[in-house]
C-alpha positions as CSV (number, residue, x, y, z in Angstrom):
1,M,2.3,10.5,-13.3
2,S,3.3,9.2,-16.4
3,I,1.7,5.5,-17.4
4,E,4.2,5.8,-20.5
5,N,7.3,5.9,-18.1
6,L,5.9,3.0,-15.8
7,K,5.7,1.1,-18.8
8,A,9.2,1.7,-20.5
9,L,10.6,0.7,-17.0
10,L,8.3,-2.5,-16.6
11,K,9.8,-3.7,-20.2
12,L,13.4,-3.1,-19.3
13,K,13.0,-4.9,-15.6
14,Q,11.3,-8.0,-17.2
15,E,14.1,-8.1,-20.1
16,M,16.7,-8.0,-17.3
17,R,14.8,-10.3,-14.9
18,P,11.5,-12.1,-16.5
19,F,8.7,-13.2,-14.2
20,D,9.8,-16.7,-14.0
21,L,13.0,-15.9,-12.8
22,L,11.2,-13.6,-10.4
23,G,9.0,-16.2,-9.2
24,R,12.1,-18.8,-8.5
25,S,13.8,-16.3,-6.2
26,L,10.8,-16.7,-3.6
27,A,12.5,-20.1,-3.0
28,Y,15.2,-18.1,-1.2
29,N,13.3,-15.0,-0.2
30,P,14.0,-14.1,3.3
31,Y,10.5,-12.0,3.5
32,L,7.3,-13.3,5.0
33,P,4.4,-11.0,4.5
34,R,3.5,-9.9,8.2
35,L,0.3,-7.8,8.2
36,S,-3.1,-9.1,8.3
37,L,-6.6,-7.8,7.6
38,E,-7.3,-8.9,11.4
39,Q,-4.2,-6.7,12.3
40,L,-5.7,-3.6,10.6
41,Q,-9.3,-4.1,11.9
42,R,-10.0,-1.8,14.7
43,P,-11.9,-3.8,18.0
44,K,-15.1,-2.4,18.5
45,N,-14.2,-1.6,22.1
46,I,-11.5,0.5,20.9
47,P,-12.0,4.0,20.6
48,L,-9.1,5.3,18.5
49,A,-8.0,4.0,14.9
50,H,-4.8,2.5,14.4
51,T,-1.8,4.8,13.3
52,L,-0.2,4.4,10.2
53,L,2.9,6.3,9.4
54,A,3.5,7.6,5.7
55,L,6.8,8.6,4.4
56,D,7.5,11.5,1.3
57,V,10.2,8.8,-0.6
58,R,11.5,12.1,-2.4
59,Q,13.1,13.5,0.9
60,D,16.7,14.0,1.4
61,L,18.3,10.6,2.6
62,E,19.3,12.3,6.1
63,V,15.7,13.8,6.4
64,F,14.2,10.3,5.1
65,L,16.3,7.9,7.8
66,E,15.6,10.4,10.6
67,N,11.8,10.1,9.8
68,L,12.5,6.1,9.3
69,Q,13.6,6.0,12.8
70,K,11.1,7.9,14.2
71,V,8.8,5.5,12.5
72,Q,10.6,2.7,14.0
73,E,10.2,3.9,17.5
74,S,6.5,5.4,17.7
75,Q,3.5,2.6,18.3
76,A,2.3,3.0,14.5
77,L,1.0,-0.1,13.5
78,A,2.6,0.3,9.9
79,L,4.7,2.2,7.6
80,S,3.6,3.2,3.9
81,L,5.5,4.6,1.4
82,D,3.9,6.3,-1.8
83,F,6.1,5.7,-5.3
84,T,3.7,7.2,-7.7
85,P,5.2,10.7,-7.7
86,L,8.4,9.5,-8.8
87,Y,6.9,8.5,-12.2
88,A,6.4,12.4,-12.7
89,K,9.9,11.8,-14.7
90,E,11.6,8.6,-15.7
91,P,12.1,6.5,-12.6
92,S,14.9,4.7,-11.7
93,L,15.6,0.8,-11.6
94,E,17.0,1.3,-8.1
95,M,14.2,2.4,-6.9
96,L,12.8,-0.5,-5.5
97,D,16.1,-0.8,-3.6
98,L,14.6,1.8,-0.9
99,L,11.9,-0.9,-0.2
100,G,14.7,-3.4,1.0
101,F,16.4,-0.9,2.6
102,V,13.4,0.1,4.8
103,R,12.7,-3.4,5.5
104,R,15.7,-4.1,7.0
105,L,16.0,-0.8,9.0
106,C,12.6,-0.8,10.1
107,S,10.5,-4.0,11.8
108,K,6.8,-2.3,11.1
109,P,4.8,-4.0,8.3
110,L,5.3,-1.9,4.9
111,I,2.8,-1.0,2.7
112,L,3.3,0.2,-0.6
113,K,1.2,2.3,-3.2
114,D,2.6,2.1,-6.6
115,L,1.0,2.4,-10.0
116,I,0.4,-1.1,-10.2
117,V,-0.6,-2.5,-13.7
118,E,0.6,-6.0,-13.9
119,R,1.5,-9.4,-11.9
120,Y,5.0,-8.8,-12.3
121,Q,4.9,-5.6,-10.1
122,I,2.9,-7.7,-7.1
123,L,5.7,-10.1,-7.1
124,E,8.3,-8.1,-7.4
125,A,7.1,-6.4,-4.3
126,L,7.1,-9.2,-2.5
127,V,10.5,-10.2,-3.2
128,Y,11.7,-6.8,-2.0
129,G,10.0,-7.2,1.2
130,V,6.5,-5.4,0.9
131,D,3.4,-6.8,3.2
132,A,0.7,-5.0,1.7
133,L,-0.3,-3.0,-1.4
134,I,-2.8,-0.2,-2.4
135,L,-4.1,-0.8,-5.7
136,D,-6.1,1.4,-7.8
137,P,-9.0,0.7,-9.7
138,S,-8.8,3.7,-12.2
139,L,-5.5,1.9,-13.5
140,L,-6.5,-1.9,-13.1
141,Q,-10.3,-1.4,-14.2
142,K,-11.5,-4.8,-15.2
143,D,-8.1,-6.8,-13.7
144,L,-8.7,-5.8,-10.4
145,K,-10.5,-8.7,-9.1
146,D,-7.6,-10.6,-10.7
147,M,-4.7,-8.5,-9.1
148,V,-6.6,-8.3,-5.7
149,A,-6.8,-12.3,-5.7
150,Y,-3.1,-12.6,-6.7
151,A,-2.1,-10.6,-3.8
152,M,-3.9,-12.6,-1.6
153,H,-2.6,-15.7,-3.3
154,L,1.0,-14.5,-2.5
155,G,-0.3,-13.9,1.6
156,L,0.0,-10.0,0.4
157,L,-2.8,-7.7,1.9
158,A,-4.5,-6.1,-1.0
159,I,-5.8,-2.8,0.2
160,V,-8.2,-0.9,-2.6
161,Q,-8.0,2.8,-3.2
162,V,-11.2,4.4,-3.4
163,A,-12.0,8.1,-4.8
164,S,-15.1,7.5,-6.0
165,T,-18.6,5.6,-5.7
166,A,-17.4,4.0,-9.1
167,D,-14.3,2.8,-7.4
168,L,-16.2,1.3,-4.3
169,K,-18.3,-0.5,-6.9
170,H,-15.2,-1.8,-8.2
171,A,-13.8,-2.7,-4.8
172,I,-16.7,-4.7,-4.1
173,L,-16.8,-6.6,-7.4
174,A,-13.3,-7.4,-6.6
175,R,-14.1,-9.1,-3.4
176,A,-11.7,-6.7,-1.4
177,K,-11.7,-6.5,2.1
178,A,-9.3,-3.2,2.9
179,L,-10.7,0.3,1.3
180,Y,-8.5,3.1,1.5
181,I,-10.5,6.0,0.7
182,V,-9.0,8.9,-0.3
183,Q,-12.1,11.9,-1.2
184,D,-15.3,12.5,-0.5
185,F,-15.0,10.2,3.0
186,K,-18.4,10.7,4.6
187,E,-20.5,10.3,1.3
188,I,-18.7,7.0,0.2
189,L,-18.6,5.7,4.3
190,Q,-22.2,5.5,4.1
191,L,-22.4,3.2,1.1
192,V,-19.3,1.0,2.6
193,P,-20.8,-2.5,3.1
194,Q,-20.2,-3.5,6.9
195,G,-17.3,-5.8,7.6
196,L,-14.6,-4.0,5.3
197,V,-11.6,-2.4,6.7
198,I,-11.2,1.4,6.3
199,L,-8.5,3.3,6.0
200,K,-8.3,6.9,5.4
201,D,-5.6,10.2,5.6
202,L,-5.7,12.5,8.7
203,S,-5.1,15.9,7.8
204,T,-5.2,17.4,11.1
205,P,-3.9,15.4,14.0
206,P,-4.3,13.7,16.6
207,I,-6.1,10.7,16.2
208,T,-9.6,11.1,18.5
209,P,-12.8,9.3,18.5
210,T,-14.3,11.6,16.5
211,N,-12.0,11.1,13.3
212,S,-11.7,7.7,14.4
213,Y,-15.3,7.0,13.5
214,G,-16.1,4.4,10.8
215,V,-12.2,4.2,10.3
216,D,-10.0,1.1,11.3
217,A,-6.8,3.0,10.4
218,L,-5.9,6.6,10.0
219,M,-2.6,7.6,7.9
220,L,-0.4,10.3,8.9
221,W,2.3,11.9,7.1
222,S,5.9,12.7,7.9
C-alpha cells in the first residue's frame, strides 16, 4: 500500500471539494448512521457471535453484485468493505462512488476499512453513507484519539484495528469502545479490558460457540 498515492488523492479531492464545502453538504445528506455499539455487542446469553460479511472490492462488477445480493439476503449484521488494497496503485477519484452504490443496493450497515489519516476522510465517508470506520493506530499514531472522537461526534462507530499489544494500548488511551483484532488473537484477548466490543476475522466457518468465545462479531469474507 502506498501512503504517497493516498496523499496525492487527498490533495486532489480537497482542491475540488474543500473541507468546509464537504461539511455543508451534510445539510442535505440523505444518509444517517445505522450501526451502534449496542448492536455489535453480543448478549451474554447468546452463544454465537454476530456475523459480519466482507466483500473484496477488487472483484469484477458482475461477481461483486452477485455477492452483494447474497449479503442483502443473509442474516449478517453488517457488511464490511476494505479499500486498502486499492492503494497499491494510484487510486481513482471514483473509488468512493462504490460506497454510495452499495448503500443504495444493500440495507446492511456499512463498515469501511481505509487508509484514514485525516478528518476529511471521516467526513467524506459519512457523506457517502458509511456507518462505521476501522481506524489503524499505526497510521494515526498520536492522532488516533482525536480521530476516534471526531468519528463519534459525527455519529459514526469508530472501530480500532489491533495487530499488537502496542496497538491495544493506543486504542485504550484513545478511549475506543470497539476493537478489530487481526493478529495474535488469543494473546491480545487476554489483555483487553472488559466491556469493549471485539471483532475478528473467521478463517474457517461456520460460526460456533467455540470460535465465538470472547468475540462479539466474526468477519467472514466472500
